[in-house]
N, C-alpha and C positions, 0 to 999 in steps of 0.2 A: 304883688306880694313882696314883702320885705324879708330877706334872709337874715335872721338874727343870729343863728348859729348853725354851723355845719361841722360835722365830725366824722372821721373815718371809723367804721365799725369792724368790718372784717373782710378778708379776701377768701373766697371759697373756690376750691377746684371742681366741685360738683354741686348740682342743684340741692342735694340732700344736706349739704353743709351750710346752706344759706341761713340767715337769721330766722329763728322761730318766732315770727311776729306777724301780725295781721295788717300792719300799716301799708298803705298803697305804695307801689314802687314804679319808678319811671326809669326805663333803661335807655342808655345812650350808646349808639354803635355806629360804626362807619368803617370805610377802608382805612388801612394803615396810612398814617401821615395826613389825615383829614383835619387835624387840629382838635381832636376830642378833649384831651387833657386841658388844653388852653381854654376851651369853651366852658368846661365844667368849672374851672377855677374862676372864670369871669362871672358865670351865673351865681356862684356862691360868694363872690367877693373875697376869695381866699386863695392867694397866689400859690401856695404849696400843697393844696388839698389833693389834687390829682397830680401824680408825678409826670412832668413833661420830659421828653427825651428827644435827642437828635436822631436816635435810631428808631425807625418806624416799627410798630408791632410789639411794643414792650409790655402791653397789658396782656397777661396770660391767664388771669383769674377773674372771677366774678367779684367785683369790688363794690361793697355797700357803704354808702355815706348817709348818715341820718341828718335830715334838714329840719330845723325848727322843732325837733323832737316829734314831728308830725308825719313825715313821709321820707321814703328812701330814694336817693338818686343812685342808680346802679350803672357802674362803668364796666361795659362788656369788652372783651377782646375784639379787635378789628377782624374783618374778613378780607380776603385777598392778601393773605399773609406774606410778608416779606421774608425771604430766605429761611423757609421752614422745611423740615423733612416731611415726607408724605404722611407718616404716622402722626406727627405732631399737628399737621393741618387737619387731619381727620379727627383727632382728639379735641382740638379747639372747636371745630365745626359741630361736633356732637355736644359739647358743653354749652355752646351758644344756643343751639336749637333745643336742647333739653331744658334749658332755663326758660327760654321764650315760650315754649309750648306747655311746660309743666308748672310754671310758677303762678299760682292762683292770684297772688298779690300784685302781679304786674298789670297795670292798667293802661299804660301807653309806652310805645317804643319810639324814641326819636332817632331817625336815620340821618346821619350827617353826610353831607354831599359838598364837595369842593366847588364853589360857584364859578371858579375860573375854567373848569373843564367842561367839554361837551358831555352830554349824557353818557355815562359809562355802563356797559352791559352788566357788569357785576353788581352795580347798585340797583339797576332796574330789575334784575333777576331776584335779588334779595327782597325788594319791596313787593314783587309779584308773589313770592313765597309767603310773605307776611299776609298779603291780601287773601290768597287761597286758604291760608291757615286761620283766617278770621281774627288776626291780631291787629288791634287798633294801632296806628302809627301816624307820625307827622314827620315832615322833612325839615331838616335844619341846614340851610345853605351856609357854609362857613367861608371865612376869608374874604368878605365883601370889601374890606378896605384895600384890597389889592387891585381893584378895578374901579373905573368911573361909575357913577350912578347909572348912566345910560347903558353901559355894558352889562351891569348887574341886571337891569330890567330886561335887556335882550336875552341874557342867558337864562333867566327865570322863565321867560316866555318860551324859549326853545325847549326847556325841560318840560313845561306844561304841555306843549304840543306833542312831545315824544310820549309822555305818560298817557295822554288822552287817546293815543292809538289803541291802548288796551284797557284803560280805565274809563269808567263813566264820568268821573269827575276827579279833579286834582285833590289829593289829600291836603289837610292843613299844612301850611309851610311858613317858615320864618327865615328871614335874611339876617345873618349875624356877622359880627366882627369881634373876635376876642380882644383884639388890640384896642378898639375904640368903644367897646361895650355895647355896640349896636345889637338890637334884637333881644337884649336881656329881659326887658320888661314884658315883651310879647310872649316869650317862652314861659316865664314865671307866672304870668297872668293866666296862661293856658292851663298850666298845672293847677293853679289855685281854683280855676273854674271847674276842672274835673274833680278835684278834692271836694268842693262844695256839693257837686252833684252826687257824689258817693254818700255824703252825710245826709243830704236831703232824700236820698233813695229814689 
């Protein structure tokens, strides 16, 4: 898929304030500091589309971007919030879960995972919740440029083994680097394939 245009549409504090549109939506979510904004900008070939920050957990709303006037990329707040009050953590958690479970237009959720780290309980718990809730998702390993190719393979294998302790099979996954553009085609082609299947019915 070629991204010809990408534009910010709106930031919504609740599900009810999301765009009134029937176009398919693809949500991106991960722990704070996983490199989500950088990945979104890389996918869209648009440096300033999603605001990157040196402070983790800056995304506090449901951000919609329209891609090629055909589908929405949705930037969700991270989980495992950095330096948040209990009330705010609860509010963000309700907003995320409300969107994921209540948005009919959501066709796939991309869960971002830092390839440099061993499997984190918070990521595994979130993916298990998606699975139990019947929400289709794929894993996007980020920051692959920070490791050797061999170490990337080893870490992906370790993640697969960990997930297969509770899952029958590994969900679709992509290895990416926002710095080098690695994995861009794979993610976009996956989205294009889903879009085509929706049209073909």
